[in-house]
N, CA, C and O atoms as a GROMACS GRO file, in nm:
protein
  320
    1MET      N    1   0.074  -0.129  -0.015
    1MET     CA    2   0.002  -0.006   0.006
    1MET      C    3   0.102   0.103   0.009
    1MET      O    4   0.200   0.105   0.084
    2ARG      N    5   0.066   0.203  -0.089
    2ARG     CA    6   0.134   0.344  -0.085
    2ARG      C    7   0.095   0.450   0.006
    2ARG      O    8  -0.019   0.464   0.051
    3LYS      N    9   0.189   0.519   0.027
    3LYS     CA   10   0.169   0.623   0.131
    3LYS      C   11   0.074   0.748   0.073
    3LYS      O   12   0.083   0.788  -0.043
    4LYS      N   13  -0.001   0.792   0.154
    4LYS     CA   14  -0.107   0.900   0.087
    4LYS      C   15  -0.020   1.044   0.095
    4LYS      O   16   0.044   1.093   0.188
    5VAL      N   17  -0.042   1.086  -0.030
    5VAL     CA   18   0.029   1.217  -0.054
    5VAL      C   19  -0.049   1.320   0.027
    5VAL      O   20  -0.172   1.322   0.011
    6PRO      N   21   0.008   1.409   0.113
    6PRO     CA   22  -0.040   1.518   0.164
    6PRO      C   23  -0.084   1.636   0.076
    6PRO      O   24  -0.020   1.664  -0.025
    7ASN      N   25  -0.196   1.707   0.114
    7ASN     CA   26  -0.256   1.807   0.032
    7ASN      C   27  -0.174   1.919   0.075
    7ASN      O   28  -0.144   1.937   0.193
    8ARG      N   29  -0.131   2.007  -0.037
    8ARG     CA   30  -0.053   2.111  -0.022
    8ARG      C   31  -0.134   2.237   0.006
    8ARG      O   32  -0.232   2.261  -0.064
    9ASN      N   33  -0.097   2.324   0.112
    9ASN     CA   34  -0.186   2.423   0.142
    9ASN      C   35  -0.134   2.561   0.062
    9ASN      O   36  -0.056   2.641   0.114
   10ILE      N   37  -0.182   2.576  -0.053
   10ILE     CA   38  -0.158   2.683  -0.146
   10ILE      C   39  -0.230   2.820  -0.092
   10ILE      O   40  -0.352   2.832  -0.097
   11PRO      N   41  -0.159   2.903  -0.050
   11PRO     CA   42  -0.230   3.038  -0.022
   11PRO      C   43  -0.316   3.114  -0.133
   11PRO      O   44  -0.284   3.112  -0.252
   12THR      N   45  -0.420   3.178  -0.089
   12THR     CA   46  -0.491   3.238  -0.202
   12THR      C   47  -0.412   3.377  -0.244
   12THR      O   48  -0.349   3.444  -0.162
   13PRO      N   49  -0.425   3.403  -0.357
   13PRO     CA   50  -0.369   3.526  -0.381
   13PRO      C   51  -0.423   3.630  -0.314
   13PRO      O   52  -0.533   3.619  -0.262
   14ASP      N   53  -0.347   3.750  -0.308
   14ASP     CA   54  -0.380   3.875  -0.236
   14ASP      C   55  -0.505   3.933  -0.328
   14ASP      O   56  -0.507   3.939  -0.451
   15PRO      N   57  -0.613   3.978  -0.232
   15PRO     CA   58  -0.739   4.024  -0.312
   15PRO      C   59  -0.704   4.155  -0.381
   15PRO      O   60  -0.757   4.174  -0.490
   16LYS      N   61  -0.626   4.244  -0.336
   16LYS     CA   62  -0.606   4.376  -0.401
   16LYS      C   63  -0.524   4.374  -0.525
   16LYS      O   64  -0.567   4.427  -0.628
   17TYR      N   65  -0.394   4.309  -0.518
   17TYR     CA   66  -0.313   4.291  -0.612
   17TYR      C   67  -0.302   4.165  -0.684
   17TYR      O   68  -0.235   4.152  -0.787
   18ASN      N   69  -0.358   4.084  -0.635
   18ASN     CA   70  -0.378   3.938  -0.702
   18ASN      C   71  -0.242   3.865  -0.721
   18ASN      O   72  -0.214   3.812  -0.828
   19SER      N   73  -0.157   3.865  -0.613
   19SER     CA   74  -0.032   3.821  -0.608
   19SER      C   75  -0.009   3.731  -0.489
   19SER      O   76  -0.034   3.755  -0.371
   20PHE      N   77   0.046   3.617  -0.544
   20PHE     CA   78   0.085   3.511  -0.445
   20PHE      C   79   0.199   3.532  -0.342
   20PHE      O   80   0.197   3.490  -0.227
   21LYS      N   81   0.304   3.606  -0.404
   21LYS     CA   82   0.410   3.661  -0.324
   21LYS      C   83   0.383   3.760  -0.201
   21LYS      O   84   0.440   3.760  -0.092
   22LEU      N   85   0.289   3.838  -0.243
   22LEU     CA   86   0.241   3.943  -0.142
   22LEU      C   87   0.156   3.875  -0.053
   22LEU      O   88   0.147   3.919   0.061
   23ALA      N   89   0.087   3.764  -0.089
   23ALA     CA   90  -0.008   3.706   0.011
   23ALA      C   91   0.082   3.632   0.123
   23ALA      O   92   0.059   3.634   0.244
   24LYS      N   93   0.184   3.570   0.064
   24LYS     CA   94   0.282   3.521   0.150
   24LYS      C   95   0.360   3.604   0.246
   24LYS      O   96   0.387   3.564   0.359
   25PHE      N   97   0.394   3.718   0.199
   25PHE     CA   98   0.451   3.824   0.281
   25PHE      C   99   0.356   3.882   0.391
   25PHE      O  100   0.391   3.915   0.505
   26ILE      N  101   0.233   3.888   0.341
   26ILE     CA  102   0.127   3.927   0.449
   26ILE      C  103   0.112   3.823   0.560
   26ILE      O  104   0.089   3.860   0.675
   27ASN      N  105   0.123   3.707   0.532
   27ASN     CA  106   0.110   3.596   0.636
   27ASN      C  107   0.228   3.606   0.710
   27ASN      O  108   0.214   3.581   0.829
   28THR      N  109   0.350   3.639   0.668
   28THR     CA  110   0.467   3.655   0.754
   28THR      C  111   0.454   3.754   0.851
   28THR      O  112   0.503   3.744   0.964
   29VAL      N  113   0.374   3.874   0.798
   29VAL     CA  114   0.378   3.992   0.889
   29VAL      C  115   0.269   3.964   1.002
   29VAL      O  116   0.277   4.014   1.114
   30MET      N  117   0.171   3.883   0.962
   30MET     CA  118   0.054   3.854   1.059
   30MET      C  119   0.096   3.785   1.187
   30MET      O  120   0.173   3.689   1.188
   31TRP      N  121   0.044   3.836   1.288
   31TRP     CA  122   0.066   3.781   1.438
   31TRP      C  123  -0.061   3.747   1.484
   31TRP      O  124  -0.158   3.819   1.464
   32ASP      N  125  -0.066   3.629   1.552
   32ASP     CA  126  -0.201   3.574   1.614
   32ASP      C  127  -0.316   3.561   1.537
   32ASP      O  128  -0.428   3.568   1.588
   33GLY      N  129  -0.297   3.541   1.409
   33GLY     CA  130  -0.406   3.529   1.321
   33GLY      C  131  -0.480   3.646   1.268
   33GLY      O  132  -0.582   3.638   1.198
   34LYS      N  133  -0.425   3.752   1.304
   34LYS     CA  134  -0.497   3.903   1.257
   34LYS      C  135  -0.446   3.931   1.138
   34LYS      O  136  -0.354   4.012   1.127
   35LYS      N  137  -0.506   3.860   1.020
   35LYS     CA  138  -0.474   3.900   0.903
   35LYS      C  139  -0.521   4.042   0.838
   35LYS      O  140  -0.450   4.102   0.758
   36GLU      N  141  -0.621   4.078   0.871
   36GLU     CA  142  -0.695   4.224   0.846
   36GLU      C  143  -0.605   4.326   0.892
   36GLU      O  144  -0.581   4.426   0.824
   37THR      N  145  -0.555   4.304   1.003
   37THR     CA  146  -0.440   4.400   1.054
   37THR      C  147  -0.307   4.405   0.970
   37THR      O  148  -0.255   4.508   0.928
   38ALA      N  149  -0.268   4.294   0.954
   38ALA     CA  150  -0.146   4.262   0.868
   38ALA      C  151  -0.141   4.333   0.737
   38ALA      O  152  -0.042   4.395   0.697
   39ARG      N  153  -0.284   4.318   0.658
   39ARG     CA  154  -0.316   4.371   0.520
   39ARG      C  155  -0.317   4.524   0.550
   39ARG      O  156  -0.258   4.601   0.474
   40ALA      N  157  -0.370   4.562   0.640
   40ALA     CA  158  -0.366   4.727   0.662
   40ALA      C  159  -0.217   4.787   0.676
   40ALA      O  160  -0.182   4.885   0.612
   41ILE      N  161  -0.140   4.723   0.760
   41ILE     CA  162  -0.009   4.761   0.764
   41ILE      C  163   0.065   4.761   0.615
   41ILE      O  164   0.126   4.857   0.568
   42VAL      N  165   0.046   4.633   0.552
   42VAL     CA  166   0.118   4.614   0.430
   42VAL      C  167   0.056   4.726   0.319
   42VAL      O  168   0.131   4.788   0.244
   43TYR      N  169  -0.062   4.740   0.318
   43TYR     CA  170  -0.137   4.845   0.219
   43TYR      C  171  -0.094   4.985   0.246
   43TYR      O  172  -0.076   5.066   0.155
   44GLY      N  173  -0.075   5.014   0.381
   44GLY     CA  174  -0.058   5.149   0.408
   44GLY      C  175   0.094   5.167   0.389
   44GLY      O  176   0.134   5.278   0.354
   45ALA      N  177   0.177   5.070   0.407
   45ALA     CA  178   0.312   5.084   0.342
   45ALA      C  179   0.330   5.103   0.205
   45ALA      O  180   0.419   5.175   0.158
   46PHE      N  181   0.239   5.033   0.131
   46PHE     CA  182   0.243   5.037  -0.011
   46PHE      C  183   0.200   5.167  -0.055
   46PHE      O  184   0.255   5.206  -0.158
   47GLU      N  185   0.121   5.237  -0.006
   47GLU     CA  186   0.078   5.381  -0.034
   47GLU      C  187   0.177   5.492   0.005
   47GLU      O  188   0.170   5.604  -0.045
   48ARG      N  189   0.259   5.461   0.087
   48ARG     CA  190   0.364   5.547   0.121
   48ARG      C  191   0.473   5.523   0.016
   48ARG      O  192   0.531   5.620  -0.033
   49VAL      N  193   0.504   5.391  -0.023
   49VAL     CA  194   0.607   5.368  -0.137
   49VAL      C  195   0.566   5.421  -0.269
   49VAL      O  196   0.651   5.471  -0.342
   50GLU      N  197   0.430   5.415  -0.308
   50GLU     CA  198   0.369   5.466  -0.413
   50GLU      C  199   0.391   5.630  -0.426
   50GLU      O  200   0.411   5.691  -0.531
   51ALA      N  201   0.385   5.678  -0.316
   51ALA     CA  202   0.395   5.845  -0.294
   51ALA      C  203   0.545   5.876  -0.332
   51ALA      O  204   0.579   5.956  -0.419
   52LYS      N  205   0.623   5.805  -0.259
   52LYS     CA  206   0.758   5.845  -0.275
   52LYS      C  207   0.827   5.785  -0.410
   52LYS      O  208   0.892   5.863  -0.479
   53ALA      N  209   0.818   5.673  -0.443
   53ALA     CA  210   0.890   5.620  -0.568
   53ALA      C  211   0.803   5.651  -0.674
   53ALA      O  212   0.854   5.614  -0.780
   54GLU      N  213   0.694   5.701  -0.691
   54GLU     CA  214   0.621   5.742  -0.799
   54GLU      C  215   0.618   5.634  -0.926
   54GLU      O  216   0.628   5.663  -1.045
   55LYS      N  217   0.604   5.513  -0.873
   55LYS     CA  218   0.574   5.368  -0.942
   55LYS      C  219   0.487   5.312  -0.875
   55LYS      O  220   0.461   5.350  -0.760
   56PRO      N  221   0.426   5.210  -0.935
   56PRO     CA  222   0.310   5.116  -0.868
   56PRO      C  223   0.389   5.029  -0.748
   56PRO      O  224   0.497   4.978  -0.778
   57ALA      N  225   0.351   5.017  -0.649
   57ALA     CA  226   0.399   4.953  -0.520
   57ALA      C  227   0.441   4.812  -0.550
   57ALA      O  228   0.550   4.765  -0.516
   58ILE      N  229   0.351   4.750  -0.615
   58ILE     CA  230   0.357   4.615  -0.645
   58ILE      C  231   0.484   4.574  -0.726
   58ILE      O  232   0.539   4.465  -0.709
   59GLU      N  233   0.534   4.684  -0.831
   59GLU     CA  234   0.649   4.688  -0.894
   59GLU      C  235   0.769   4.719  -0.787
   59GLU      O  236   0.875   4.657  -0.788
   60VAL      N  237   0.746   4.791  -0.723
   60VAL     CA  238   0.873   4.821  -0.601
   60VAL      C  239   0.900   4.679  -0.520
   60VAL      O  240   1.011   4.634  -0.490
   61PHE      N  241   0.779   4.624  -0.495
   61PHE     CA  242   0.785   4.494  -0.406
   61PHE      C  243   0.852   4.383  -0.486
   61PHE      O  244   0.947   4.321  -0.439
   62GLU      N  245   0.805   4.361  -0.595
   62GLU     CA  246   0.855   4.263  -0.685
   62GLU      C  247   1.024   4.278  -0.695
   62GLU      O  248   1.098   4.182  -0.677
   63GLU      N  249   1.069   4.409  -0.726
   63GLU     CA  250   1.193   4.449  -0.768
   63GLU      C  251   1.271   4.425  -0.626
   63GLU      O  252   1.382   4.372  -0.632
   64ALA      N  253   1.225   4.457  -0.516
   64ALA     CA  254   1.286   4.444  -0.379
   64ALA      C  255   1.292   4.267  -0.359
   64ALA      O  256   1.387   4.208  -0.307
   65MET      N  257   1.196   4.216  -0.401
   65MET     CA  258   1.219   4.075  -0.354
   65MET      C  259   1.310   3.999  -0.469
   65MET      O  260   1.354   3.888  -0.441
   66ASN      N  261   1.332   4.042  -0.566
   66ASN     CA  262   1.435   3.983  -0.669
   66ASN      C  263   1.569   4.032  -0.631
   66ASN      O  264   1.667   3.959  -0.645
   67ASN      N  265   1.581   4.165  -0.578
   67ASN     CA  266   1.718   4.196  -0.517
   67ASN      C  267   1.748   4.126  -0.411
   67ASN      O  268   1.868   4.120  -0.384
   68MET      N  269   1.669   4.066  -0.337
   68MET     CA  270   1.688   4.008  -0.204
   68MET      C  271   1.730   3.859  -0.223
   68MET      O  272   1.804   3.809  -0.138
   69MET      N  273   1.688   3.789  -0.326
   69MET     CA  274   1.692   3.654  -0.383
   69MET      C  275   1.858   3.627  -0.405
   69MET      O  276   1.923   3.708  -0.471
   70PRO      N  277   1.911   3.527  -0.354
   70PRO     CA  278   2.054   3.495  -0.422
   70PRO      C  279   2.072   3.456  -0.564
   70PRO      O  280   1.990   3.379  -0.614
   71VAL      N  281   2.166   3.498  -0.629
   71VAL     CA  282   2.189   3.482  -0.767
   71VAL      C  283   2.224   3.342  -0.803
   71VAL      O  284   2.174   3.279  -0.896
   72LEU      N  285   2.313   3.299  -0.719
   72LEU     CA  286   2.364   3.154  -0.750
   72LEU      C  287   2.340   3.069  -0.615
   72LEU      O  288   2.366   3.116  -0.504
   73GLU      N  289   2.287   2.940  -0.635
   73GLU     CA  290   2.252   2.859  -0.538
   73GLU      C  291   2.381   2.783  -0.491
   73GLU      O  292   2.457   2.736  -0.576
   74VAL      N  293   2.404   2.772  -0.361
   74VAL     CA  294   2.526   2.734  -0.300
   74VAL      C  295   2.470   2.586  -0.237
   74VAL      O  296   2.370   2.571  -0.167
   75LYS      N  297   2.557   2.491  -0.280
   75LYS     CA  298   2.528   2.347  -0.220
   75LYS      C  299   2.645   2.302  -0.138
   75LYS      O  300   2.762   2.318  -0.176
   76ALA      N  301   2.614   2.248  -0.033
   76ALA     CA  302   2.706   2.203   0.066
   76ALA      C  303   2.776   2.058  -0.001
   76ALA      O  304   2.715   1.972  -0.065
   77ARG      N  305   2.891   2.057   0.026
   77ARG     CA  306   2.972   1.947  -0.023
   77ARG      C  307   3.039   1.877   0.102
   77ARG      O  308   3.106   1.947   0.178
   78ARG      N  309   3.025   1.758   0.124
   78ARG     CA  310   3.107   1.673   0.222
   78ARG      C  311   3.221   1.627   0.179
   78ARG      O  312   3.226   1.562   0.075
   79ILE      N  313   3.329   1.652   0.252
   79ILE     CA  314   3.470   1.581   0.199
   79ILE      C  315   3.505   1.518   0.347
   79ILE      O  316   3.490   1.566   0.460
   80GLY      N  317   3.556   1.397   0.305
   80GLY     CA  318   3.634   1.334   0.413
   80GLY      C  319   3.575   1.193   0.430
   80GLY      O  320   3.621   1.116   0.514
   0.00000   0.00000   0.00000
């Protein structure tokens, strides 16, 4: 008998910007299950970013996420 494959919990995309990355970011900002409070914090920050950068906030967010990611993947090698 084969093992049962677990169901993956895929987050729903963000309702305002329809972005999976932003939904995951909101989930990391969230404390004690208060998602609406976390959304209010993130959306408020996005409004401030749009005012300063004069670009859509979602583009600034995606650019920041791409700048944060490593360019090369480093794999550990065991020697000995």
